N, C-alpha and C positions, 0 to 999 in steps of 0.2 A: 728802943729804936726811936730816934727823933723823927718827928713828922715834919718833913720839909714841904715847901710849897709845891715841888714837883709831885710828891706823893698825894697831896691834897687835890691836885688836878686830875688824877687818875679816875677813870670811870669804873674800873674794876679794882677791888681791893687785892693786896698782896696776901697770899695765904701760905702758911708754912705747911709742908707735907710731912706727916708723921713717918719717921724712919721705920717704924714697925710694919708698915705696909710693904716693905721690900720683900717680905716672905712670900708675897703673892706674885712676884716676878716670874714670868714663864709658866704660869699656871692658868688653865682655862677654868674660870669660875662658873660660867654658864654655857655648857657645851650645847644645849638645845638651841639657845639663841644664836650662838656662833654658826651652827649648822644651818639654821634658817637664813641668816644673813648671807652666808656663802652661796646658798641656793638662789637667793634673790639677785646677787651680783652676777651669777652665771646666766640667769634669765634676762635681766634688764641691762646689766653692765654699769659702769661707773657714770656718774653725772658728767656731762660734757665739760663743765668748768674745771673738773679735776683731771681730765685726761690731757696728755701732752701730745703735740703733733710731731 
């Protein structure tokens, strides 16, 4: 991969994602954390900047 001037200006690097991670698609890896997050969202709701009018 040639490093162009445009890539040098980026603040965040480009990262390749390993295709072997596809096996985790549609699988819940941390069910306890998901349950806790859903409860928080029910109580508090989404942040105002993310909600649409």
